[in-house]
C-alpha positions in Angstrom: -86.6 -26.5 133.5 -85.6 -29.7 135.1 -81.5 -29.7 134.9 -79.4 -27.4 136.5 -77.9 -24.4 134.3 -74.3 -25.0 132.7 -73.6 -21.5 133.3 -75.6 -18.2 133.8 -74.4 -14.8 132.6 -75.7 -11.8 134.6 -77.2 -9.0 132.8 -77.3 -5.6 134.0 -79.8 -3.8 132.1 -80.7 0.1 131.7 -78.0 2.8 131.2 -78.2 1.9 127.4 -78.6 -1.7 127.6 -82.0 -2.9 126.7 -83.8 -5.9 125.8 -83.2 -5.1 122.1 -79.0 -4.6 123.0 -79.0 -8.3 124.4 -80.9 -10.1 121.6 -78.4 -8.8 119.0 -75.9 -10.3 121.6 -77.1 -13.5 121.8 -75.2 -15.2 119.3 -72.0 -14.1 121.2 -73.6 -15.3 124.4 -74.4 -18.7 122.9 -70.9 -19.1 121.4 -69.6 -18.4 124.9 -70.7 -21.4 126.3 -73.8 -20.5 129.0 -76.8 -21.8 129.2 -79.1 -19.3 130.8 -79.4 -15.1 130.8 -79.5 -14.0 134.1 -81.4 -10.8 134.2 -81.6 -7.9 136.5 -85.1 -6.7 137.4 -87.2 -5.4 134.3 -90.3 -4.2 135.8 -91.4 -0.2 135.3 -88.8 1.6 137.6 -88.7 5.6 138.3 -87.6 7.9 135.3 -84.0 7.0 134.8 -83.2 4.1 137.2 -80.2 2.9 136.8 -80.7 -0.5 138.0 -84.1 -1.6 138.0 -84.4 -2.1 141.9 -86.5 1.1 142.8 -89.6 -0.6 140.5 -93.0 1.7 140.5 -95.1 -0.8 138.7 -94.7 -4.7 139.2 -97.5 -5.0 136.8 -95.7 -3.8 133.8 -92.4 -4.3 132.0 -90.5 -1.3 131.6 -91.1 0.5 128.1 -87.8 2.1 128.9 -86.3 -1.5 128.3 -88.6 -1.8 125.0 -91.7 -3.3 127.0 -93.5 -6.4 126.8 -93.0 -6.9 123.3 -89.3 -6.5 123.3 -88.8 -9.0 126.1 -90.7 -11.6 124.5 -88.7 -11.2 121.4 -85.5 -11.3 123.5 -87.1 -14.5 125.2 -87.6 -16.3 122.0 -84.6 -15.5 120.4 -82.6 -16.8 123.5 -84.8 -20.2 123.7 -84.4 -20.3 119.9 -80.2 -20.3 120.8 -80.7 -23.1 123.6 -80.3 -20.3 126.2 -83.1 -20.0 129.3 -83.9 -16.9 131.4 -83.3 -16.2 134.9 -85.2 -13.2 136.2 -84.1 -11.1 139.3 -87.3 -10.3 141.4 -87.8 -8.0 143.8 -90.6 -8.6 146.1 -89.4 -6.9 149.5 -89.8 -3.2 148.2 -90.9 -0.7 145.3 -90.1 2.9 145.0 -91.1 5.6 147.4 -91.6 7.8 144.8 -94.7 10.0 143.6 -94.0 8.0 140.2 -95.6 4.8 141.9 -99.3 4.6 140.9 -100.1 2.6 143.9 -98.7 5.2 146.4 -100.2 8.0 144.6 -103.5 6.3 144.8 -102.6 6.0 149.0 -101.5 9.5 149.0 -105.3 10.3 147.5 -107.4 8.4 149.5 -105.3 7.4 152.5 -105.8 3.9 154.8 -109.0 3.1 152.9 -107.2 2.8 149.6 -107.2 -0.8 148.1 -103.5 -0.3 148.0 -103.1 1.1 151.5 -102.2 -2.6 152.7 -99.7 -3.2 150.3 -97.3 -0.7 151.7 -95.6 -1.4 154.9 -96.8 2.0 156.8 -97.7 2.6 160.2 -100.9 4.5 160.1 -100.7 4.7 163.8 -98.2 7.1 164.1 -100.0 9.4 162.1 -100.1 10.5 158.1 -97.6 9.2 156.0 -94.7 11.2 156.1 -93.1 12.3 152.8 -89.5 13.7 153.6 -88.8 15.3 150.3 -88.5 18.8 151.3 -85.2 20.6 150.6 -86.0 23.1 153.5 -88.7 22.6 156.4 -92.0 23.1 155.8 -92.5 26.3 157.6 -89.4 28.1 156.3 -91.2 27.2 152.9 -94.1 28.3 153.7 -93.3 31.6 154.7 -91.3 32.2 151.8 -94.6 31.4 149.4 -92.9 28.6 148.1 -96.1 26.6 147.7 -98.8 26.5 145.4 -102.1 24.6 144.7 -102.6 23.5 141.1 -105.0 20.8 139.6 -105.3 19.3 142.9 -101.9 19.1 143.8 -99.6 20.6 146.5 -96.8 21.9 144.3 -93.2 23.1 145.4 -90.2 23.7 142.6 -90.7 20.8 140.1 -92.6 18.4 142.8 -96.7 18.1 142.6 -98.1 16.0 145.5 -101.4 14.9 144.7 -103.9 16.1 147.2 -106.5 14.3 149.3 -110.1 13.2 147.6 -112.2 16.0 148.4 -109.9 18.5 149.7 -109.1 22.0 148.6 -107.7 25.0 149.1 -109.9 27.1 151.3 -108.7 30.8 151.5 -105.3 32.5 150.2 -102.2 32.5 151.9 -99.8 30.4 154.1 -102.7 30.1 156.7 -104.6 28.5 153.7 -101.8 26.3 152.6 -101.1 24.6 156.2 -104.8 24.2 156.7 -104.9 22.2 153.3 -101.5 20.2 154.4 -103.2 19.4 157.9 -106.2 17.6 156.2 -104.1 15.5 154.2 -103.1 11.6 154.1 -99.5 12.8 154.3 -97.2 15.0 155.9 -94.6 16.9 154.3 -91.4 17.3 155.8 -88.0 18.0 155.5 -85.6 15.3 154.2 -83.6 15.3 157.2 -86.6 13.8 158.8 -85.8 10.9 157.3 -83.4 9.7 160.0 -86.3 9.3 162.9 -89.3 10.4 161.8 -90.4 8.3 159.3 -93.5 6.1 158.8 -92.9 3.5 156.6 -90.7 0.6 156.3 -87.7 1.0 154.5 -85.2 -1.2 152.1 -82.3 -1.0 154.6 -81.9 3.0 155.3 -82.9 4.1 151.9 -86.1 6.0 152.4 -86.7 6.0 148.8 -88.1 2.6 148.8 -90.8 1.4 150.6 -91.6 -2.0 152.1 -94.3 -4.1 150.6 -96.3 -6.6 152.3 -96.1 -9.6 150.6 -96.9 -11.6 153.6 -100.8 -10.5 152.8 -101.9 -13.1 149.9 -103.7 -10.5 148.3 -100.5 -8.2 148.0 -98.3 -11.5 146.7 -100.9 -11.7 143.9 -101.1 -8.4 142.9 -97.1 -7.9 142.8 -96.8 -11.1 141.2 -99.2 -11.7 138.4 -96.9 -10.6 136.0 -94.0 -12.8 137.4 -96.2 -15.7 137.3 -98.2 -15.1 133.9 -93.9 -14.5 132.5 -93.3 -17.9 133.8 -96.4 -19.9 132.8 -96.3 -18.6 129.3 -92.5 -20.2 129.0 -90.7 -16.6 128.3 -89.2 -17.1 131.9 -87.5 -20.2 133.6 -86.4 -19.8 136.8 -86.6 -16.8 139.5 -83.9 -14.8 141.6 -85.4 -13.5 144.8 -83.8 -10.1 145.7 -83.0 -9.5 149.6 -84.9 -12.6 151.1 -84.2 -11.2 154.5 -85.9 -8.1 154.1 -89.6 -10.4 154.1 -91.9 -10.8 157.2 -92.0 -14.5 156.6 -89.5 -15.6 153.9 -90.9 -19.4 154.4 -94.4 -18.7 153.8 -93.6 -16.4 151.0 -91.1 -19.1 149.2 -94.1 -21.7 149.7 -96.5 -19.4 148.1 -94.1 -18.6 145.3 -93.8 -22.7 144.8 -97.4 -23.3 145.0 -98.0 -20.4 142.0 -95.2 -21.9 140.1 -94.5 -25.8 140.8 -91.4 -27.1 139.6 -89.6 -23.6 138.8 -86.3 -23.5 140.1 -85.9 -20.2 142.4 -82.5 -19.0 143.7 -82.7 -16.5 147.1 -80.1 -13.9 147.7 -79.1 -14.5 151.0 -75.9 -13.8 153.1 -75.0 -17.1 155.2 -72.8 -16.0 158.2 -69.9 -18.7 159.6 -71.3 -22.0 159.5 -74.8 -21.1 159.1 -77.1 -23.0 156.2 -80.5 -22.3 154.4 -83.7 -23.3 156.6 -84.3 -26.9 155.3 -88.1 -25.7 155.0 -87.5 -23.4 152.5 -88.4 -24.3 149.0 -85.6 -23.0 146.9 -82.6 -24.5 144.8 -79.9 -22.5 146.9 -78.3 -19.1 147.3 -76.7 -17.0 144.7 -73.4 -17.9 146.0 -71.7 -15.2 147.8 -70.5 -17.9 150.2 -68.6 -19.7 147.1 -67.1 -16.4 146.4 -65.9 -16.0 150.0 -64.6 -19.5 149.9 -62.6 -19.1 146.7 -60.9 -16.3 147.9 -60.2 -18.0 151.1 -58.6 -20.7 149.1 -56.3 -18.6 147.1 -55.1 -16.6 150.5 -52.3 -18.1 152.6 -52.6 -17.7 156.1 -49.1 -16.9 156.8 -49.1 -13.8 154.0 -52.2 -12.3 156.2 -50.0 -12.9 159.4 -47.4 -10.7 158.2 -49.8 -8.1 156.2 -51.7 -7.9 159.4 -48.2 -6.5 161.4 -47.2 -4.1 158.4 -50.9 -2.8 158.5 -51.0 -2.1 162.3 -47.2 -0.8 162.4 -48.5 1.5 159.2 -51.9 2.9 161.1 -51.9 2.4 164.4 -54.7 0.5 164.9 -54.9 -2.2 167.3 -58.6 -3.5 167.3 -59.7 -6.4 166.0 -62.8 -6.3 163.2 -65.3 -7.6 165.8 -64.7 -4.6 168.1 -65.1 -2.2 164.7 -68.3 -4.1 163.6 -69.3 -3.6 167.4 -68.4 0.3 167.1 -70.5 0.8 163.6 -73.4 -1.4 164.8 -73.9 1.2 167.3 -73.1 4.3 165.2 -75.9 2.7 162.5 -78.4 2.2 165.1 -78.1 6.0 166.5 -78.1 7.5 162.8 -79.1 5.5 159.8 -81.7 3.0 161.3 -82.6 5.7 164.1 -86.2 5.4 162.8 -86.2 1.7 162.8 -85.3 1.9 166.5 -87.8 4.2 167.3 -90.4 1.6 166.0 -88.9 -1.1 167.5 -88.9 0.7 170.9 -92.8 1.5 170.4 -93.6 -2.3 169.6 -91.1 -3.7 172.3 -93.3 -1.4 174.7 -96.5 -3.2 173.4 -95.2 -6.8 173.7 -93.8 -6.3 177.1 -96.8 -4.4 178.5 -98.1 -5.8 181.6 -95.3 -7.8 182.4 -94.8 -9.4 185.7 -90.7 -9.1 185.9 -90.7 -5.5 185.1 -92.3 -2.1 184.0 -89.4 -1.0 181.1 -89.6 2.6 179.9 -88.3 3.7 176.3 -84.9 4.3 177.3 -84.6 1.0 179.0 -86.1 -0.8 175.8 -84.1 1.3 173.6 -80.6 0.0 175.4 -81.9 -3.3 175.5 -82.8 -3.6 172.0 -79.6 -1.8 171.2 -77.6 -4.6 172.6 -79.7 -7.4 171.3 -79.3 -6.4 167.8 -75.8 -5.5 168.3 -75.2 -9.0 169.3 -77.1 -10.9 166.5 -74.6 -13.3 165.1 -76.3 -13.5 161.6 -78.7 -11.6 159.3 -81.3 -12.9 161.4 -83.5 -15.5 162.8 -86.6 -17.0 161.1 -89.7 -16.6 163.9 -92.5 -17.0 161.7 -96.3 -17.9 162.6 -95.5 -21.3 163.8 -93.1 -19.7 166.2 -89.4 -20.0 167.3 -87.4 -23.3 166.2 -84.5 -24.7 168.5 -81.8 -23.3 166.8 -83.5 -19.9 167.0 -84.2 -20.2 170.3 -80.4 -21.1 170.9 -79.4 -18.2 168.6 -81.5 -15.8 171.1 -80.2 -17.4 174.5 -76.3 -16.4 172.8 -77.5 -13.1 171.9 -79.1 -12.3 175.3 -76.3 -13.5 177.1 -73.7 -11.2 174.8 -76.0 -8.4 175.0 -76.3 -8.7 179.1 -72.6 -8.3 179.4 -71.6 -4.3 180.5 -75.1 -3.3 181.1 -76.1 -2.4 184.8 -79.3 -4.6 184.5 -79.8 -7.5 182.1 -83.6 -7.7 183.3 -84.8 -6.1 180.1 -82.9 -7.6 177.6 -84.2 -11.3 179.1 -87.8 -9.9 178.8 -86.9 -8.8 175.1 -85.5 -12.2 174.3 -88.3 -14.1 176.4 -91.0 -12.3 174.2 -88.9 -13.5 170.9 -88.1 -16.9 171.6 -92.1 -17.3 172.6 -94.1 -14.9 170.4 -97.6 -16.3 171.6 -99.3 -12.8 171.4 -100.0 -10.8 168.1 -97.6 -7.9 169.9 -94.8 -10.3 170.4 -95.1 -11.6 166.7 -95.1 -7.9 165.3 -92.2 -7.1 167.4 -90.3 -10.4 166.4 -91.2 -9.7 162.7 -89.5 -5.9 162.9 -86.8 -7.1 164.8 -85.8 -9.7 162.4 -86.0 -7.1 159.3 -84.0 -4.8 161.3 -81.2 -7.1 162.3 -80.5 -8.0 158.7 -80.4 -4.3 157.7 -78.0 -3.1 160.8 -75.6 -6.5 159.9 -75.5 -5.3 156.1 -75.0 -1.8 156.8 -72.6 -1.9 159.7 -70.4 -4.8 158.3 -70.0 -4.4 154.5 -71.1 -0.4 154.1 -69.4 0.8 157.4 -67.1 -1.3 159.3 -65.6 -2.8 155.9 -64.1 0.5 155.2 -62.8 1.1 158.6 -60.9 -1.7 159.3 -58.9 -1.8 156.3 -56.3 -4.4 156.6 -56.9 -7.0 153.7 -59.4 -5.7 151.6 -59.7 -8.8 149.7 -61.8 -10.1 152.8 -63.9 -7.2 153.1 -66.7 -8.3 150.9 -70.2 -9.1 151.0 -70.8 -12.5 152.5 -67.0 -12.7 154.3 -65.3 -12.3 157.5 -62.2 -9.9 157.4 -60.4 -12.0 160.1 -61.3 -15.2 158.8 -59.0 -15.0 155.2 -57.9 -18.2 155.0 -59.1 -21.5 154.8 -58.6 -25.2 155.8 -58.7 -28.3 153.4 -61.3 -29.7 156.4 -63.6 -26.8 156.0 -63.2 -26.2 152.3 -63.9 -30.0 152.0 -67.0 -29.8 154.1 -68.4 -26.7 152.2 -68.2 -29.2 149.0 -69.7 -32.3 150.7 -72.9 -30.1 151.2 -73.4 -28.5 147.8 -75.7 -29.2 144.8 -75.6 -29.0 141.1 -78.1 -26.2 141.5 -75.5 -24.2 143.9 -74.6 -20.8 142.1 -70.9 -19.8 142.4 -70.3 -16.1 141.8 -67.4 -14.0 142.0 -68.8 -10.5 140.4 -72.0 -9.2 141.0 -73.3 -5.3 141.0 -72.7 -5.5 144.7 -69.4 -6.9 145.3 -67.4 -4.4 146.9 -64.6 -5.3 144.0 -65.0 -7.0 141.1 -63.7 -10.6 140.9 -60.3 -9.4 139.0 -59.5 -6.4 141.4 -60.1 -8.2 144.8 -57.6 -11.3 143.2 -55.0 -8.5 142.5 -55.6 -7.6 146.5 -55.5 -11.4 147.3 -51.5 -11.0 145.1 -50.7 -9.2 148.7 -51.3 -11.9 150.9 -48.9 -13.4 148.4 -46.0 -10.6 148.9 -47.1 -8.8 151.8 -43.3 -7.4 152.1 -43.7 -5.9 148.3 -46.9 -3.9 149.6 -45.9 -2.6 152.7 -42.8 -1.4 150.5 -44.8 -0.2 148.1 -47.4 1.5 150.5 -44.1 3.0 152.4 -43.1 4.4 149.0 -46.1 6.1 148.6 -46.4 7.7 152.2 -43.0 9.4 151.1 -45.0 11.5 148.6 -46.0 15.1 149.8 -49.3 14.8 149.7 -49.4 11.8 151.6 -48.9 14.2 155.1 -52.4 15.4 155.0 -54.1 12.1 155.2 -55.0 9.4 158.1 -52.4 6.7 158.1 -55.7 4.0 157.4 -56.7 5.8 154.4 -53.4 5.8 153.0 -53.1 2.2 153.5 -56.8 1.7 152.0 -56.0 3.8 148.9 -52.8 2.3 147.8 -54.8 -0.9 148.0 -57.7 0.5 145.8 -55.1 1.7 143.3 -53.5 -1.5 142.8 -56.9 -2.8 142.2 -57.6 -1.2 139.5 -54.0 -0.5 138.1 -54.3 -0.6 134.1 -51.9 1.6 132.1 -54.4 1.7 129.3 -57.3 2.9 131.2 -57.0 6.6 130.5 -60.1 7.0 133.1 -58.2 5.0 136.3 -57.4 8.0 138.2 -60.9 9.7 137.9 -62.4 5.9 139.0 -60.3 6.1 142.0 -61.0 9.5 142.8 -64.9 8.7 142.8 -64.4 5.6 144.8 -62.2 6.8 147.6 -65.4 9.3 148.0 -67.5 7.1 148.5 -65.5 4.9 150.9 -64.5 7.6 153.1 -68.2 8.6 153.4 -69.5 5.1 154.0 -66.9 4.8 156.9 -68.9 7.5 158.6 -66.1 9.1 160.6 -64.5 12.1 159.2 -66.9 12.8 156.4 -71.0 12.2 155.7 -72.8 11.7 153.0 -75.3 14.2 154.4 -72.2 16.7 155.7 -69.2 16.0 153.4 -65.8 17.2 154.9 -64.1 19.1 151.9 -60.9 19.2 153.0 -60.2 15.7 154.2 -61.9 14.6 150.8 -59.7 16.7 148.9 -56.6 15.5 150.5 -57.0 12.2 150.4 -57.9 12.4 146.4 -55.0 14.5 146.1 -52.5 11.6 147.5 -54.3 9.1 145.2 -53.4 11.4 142.2 -50.0 11.6 142.9 -49.9 8.1 144.0 -51.1 7.6 140.3 -48.4 9.6 138.7 -45.8 8.3 140.5 -46.6 4.7 139.6 -47.3 5.8 136.0 -43.8 7.6 135.9 -41.7 5.3 137.9 -43.4 2.0 137.8 -42.1 0.5 141.1 -40.8 -3.2 140.9 -43.1 -4.1 143.6 -46.0 -3.0 141.4 -45.2 -5.2 138.6 -44.5 -8.1 141.2 -47.9 -8.1 142.5 -49.7 -7.9 139.2 -47.7 -10.8 138.2 -49.1 -12.4 140.8 -52.7 -11.2 140.6 -52.6 -12.5 137.0 -52.0 -15.9 138.1 -54.6 -15.6 141.0 -57.3 -14.1 138.6 -56.6 -17.5 136.5 -56.7 -19.6 139.3 -60.0 -18.3 140.4 -61.6 -19.0 137.2 -60.8 -22.4 137.4 -62.1 -22.7 140.6 -65.2 -21.3 139.7 -66.0 -22.7 136.6 -65.1 -26.4 138.6 -66.3 -26.2 141.9 -69.6 -28.2 142.9 -72.6 -26.0 141.5 -72.5 -23.9 138.4 -70.8 -20.7 137.8 -72.6 -17.4 137.0 -70.7 -14.8 135.0 -71.2 -11.3 135.5 -71.3 -9.0 132.3 -68.0 -8.5 130.8 -66.0 -10.5 133.2 -64.9 -13.3 130.5 -62.4 -10.5 129.9 -60.2 -9.0 132.6 -62.6 -7.1 135.0 -60.8 -4.3 137.0 -63.4 -2.2 139.1 -64.0 -1.5 142.5 -67.7 -0.9 144.2 -71.1 0.0 142.4 -71.0 2.5 140.4 -67.5 1.7 139.4 -68.7 -2.1 138.7 -71.5 -1.0 136.4 -69.8 1.1 133.8 -70.4 0.0 130.5 -68.7 -2.9 128.6 -67.8 -2.8 125.0 -69.7 -5.9 123.8 -68.1 -5.9 120.1 -64.6 -5.7 121.9 -65.9 -9.0 123.9 -67.0 -10.9 120.8 -63.4 -10.1 119.4 -61.2 -11.0 122.0 -60.4 -14.7 121.4 -58.6 -13.4 118.2 -56.4 -10.9 119.9 -53.6 -11.3 122.2 -53.0 -10.4 125.8 -54.5 -11.0 129.2 -57.7 -10.4 128.4 -57.9 -12.5 125.5 -56.4 -15.3 127.5 -59.2 -15.3 130.2 -61.5 -15.2 127.4 -60.4 -18.4 125.8 -59.7 -20.3 129.1 -63.7 -19.4 129.7 -64.6 -20.9 126.4 -62.7 -23.9 127.1 -64.2 -24.2 130.7 -67.5 -23.7 129.6 -67.2 -26.1 127.1 -65.8 -28.9 129.6 -68.9 -28.3 131.4 -71.2 -28.5 128.5 -69.6 -32.0 127.2 -69.4 -33.6 130.7 -72.5 -32.5 132.6 -72.8 -35.9 134.3 -69.2 -35.7 135.6 -69.6 -32.2 136.8 -72.9 -33.4 138.4 -71.6 -36.2 140.6 -68.1 -36.0 140.9 -66.8 -35.5 144.5 -64.6 -32.8 144.9 -61.5 -32.6 147.4 -59.0 -29.9 148.2 -55.6 -29.9 149.2 -54.6 -26.1 150.2 -51.0 -24.7 151.5 -49.3 -21.8 151.5 -47.6 -22.9 148.3 -51.0 -23.4 146.2 -53.7 -25.8 146.1 -54.6 -29.1 144.4 -58.5 -29.3 143.9 -59.4 -33.2 142.7 -62.8 -33.7 141.0 -63.3 -37.9 141.1 -65.5 -40.2 139.7 -65.5 -43.8 138.9 -61.5 -43.8 138.0 -61.8 -40.4 136.4 -60.5 -37.5 137.6 -60.2 -33.6 136.8 -57.3 -31.9 138.4 -56.7 -28.4 138.9 -53.6 -27.1 140.5 -51.8 -24.0 141.3 -48.1 -24.1 142.5 -45.3 -26.4 141.8 -45.2 -28.0 138.4 -47.4 -31.1 138.9 -45.6 -34.7 139.0 -48.3 -37.0 137.9 -49.1 -37.5 134.3 -52.3 -35.7 133.4 -54.1 -35.3 129.9 -53.4 -31.2 130.0 -56.5 -29.0 129.2 -54.9 -26.0 130.0 -51.5 -24.8 132.1 -49.6 -21.7 131.8 -46.6 -20.5 134.4 -47.2 -17.2 136.5 -44.3 -16.0 138.5 -42.6 -19.4 139.4 -45.9 -21.1 140.0 -47.9 -23.4 137.4 -51.4 -22.9 137.1 -52.8 -26.3 134.9 -55.9 -28.1 134.6 -56.4 -31.9 133.2 -57.7 -35.1 133.2 -56.2 -38.0 135.1 -57.4 -41.6 133.6 -57.7 -44.7 136.0 -57.3 -42.5 138.7 -57.7 -43.8 142.1 -59.7 -41.4 144.9 -57.2 -38.7 146.4 
């Protein structure tokens, strides 16, 4: 693959979508104008997996999808139609499941197993903890809920393999306990996952175990099939999931490049603020969350957000800024969801600071300093590796230490740990640095996207993966600097299975920044409903936005979908109700309010609702044009060529109607208009690849709209949204939305803007 994609089409496999189903859709996808299928993970996953990120066997293509033969048939058909294949791979983790054959062997053979080094297990902490019991071990033992059958310890429908050479000696509870104590593992109640696990997790998901791909043997074993698929021509490029979870991303990418020279590799990496990808990484770029953020900011007027902020604070009584909410969320997550990771860091920090001539910190002092440093980490992570710490990372660590010491009685332990991170010259310091970096990324993701983003609810369009809620708009200077550093290989996404709202729902939310008074009125009407009285003000504001985001009169399931999302949002916020301990009265009240709101909108159809939807329609098309013509190339999430109104996973993974998508071009309505515009834009990219690869980009944005010009050799492609353009252009597409004109056209003999 020597040229960048024209456009990619992201397909979520599983839940009724297998290789054969996608092969049947290749003629449609080729006609749409994409150049590459972008497939979610294909390797064998846990039984019933809905997404494939919980692989159990990286050496096999999942039979549930059709197996290797069906995959090769799909690949051949795609290549025959002129489409490439980009494959999503997951090197960071596999499923912590008894279905995992490598893990089963570790349970049987313990640390001496050939697969023991493959998993990130802390054997020094004792046997591998399996927190899978529905009740405490001793309670289940006393109630005679364990049996031994065919070299397995059995409870309910679960069968745990016994260690080689071990067996039941006697009968009754004592014999079972003795047998249990001879194993390389220990069964624990599921609540032990909070602080008693002995394996590295993906974020706080105990059911996913970290893989040590920094070890060359582990890399070879986990990547053998991937390498074979690329070398055989079945796969053209790769997308690496969660690159920040790896111990050493640079070495991993170097090893991948050595194994597959010339193969394009994109990495899932969230860039914070002005952060850029490390220069030494062998990757063509990120998967594009920063581009999605920029598009939403281009379409958000600063003055509108300012007015919205006033309405929100008056309605909810919230006075804090987002940084304060994030700081609190970070500490909540460290004390709860990531308590096990924090405990491990305390142990590593003790080893790294042993024999310090400056201080002799105990576990509580180390815990306090680690919490402060992690909370002060301004990005997902630093990249300390075997070569040490870069000058940039040393500067980041120094800033972290300065911030962390604020409010502490003594900053001495913070300084000791910061020195250990900045100068990791011993194995103990290196071990601390690696784990600290892996935890800091998990912490920011869980605290910002999955906690504070559901607590600080001013403007949900900016509470998105890779976005900053308090930086909702953008200046020309910032946008143009972003364009200048883009390459044709940079991906531009607007929806994925991970985004908190789908692209079109996000634009519905952007609409409230264009008409903040209309949304405030809509919200105030909702507050008058009797069901509103039992719901916290911040959740009333949140629910009104979420209902607007997916409102569709024709969708009979919209209320049920909204109800399910509200449950998830409230539990993710982790304040009044929790996944582990739901607060039913609070949840029932919120759902009753949402249902009453939907009933009212259906019966009375407020004028403000129509106003916001009309504005949102224009923004949906503006976003599509920007995605398609920005420097880089566009990625389309399956089904998003039609109007795609969805909330966070699993709502955004609901099945798409492929037959309906294929007929859209011949129908009427907003979805058909969007599909026809998508066809036009992708045809434009196919017909003018040199232009899109080389043309400069310049943006002029105001509260009234924007003008984006791609320019090369006296020829310009101009997209504008706002007052009707006065300059003459060869118009490719134009449409009016609520008094604003969105247009796209060529201008010949143009001068630079």
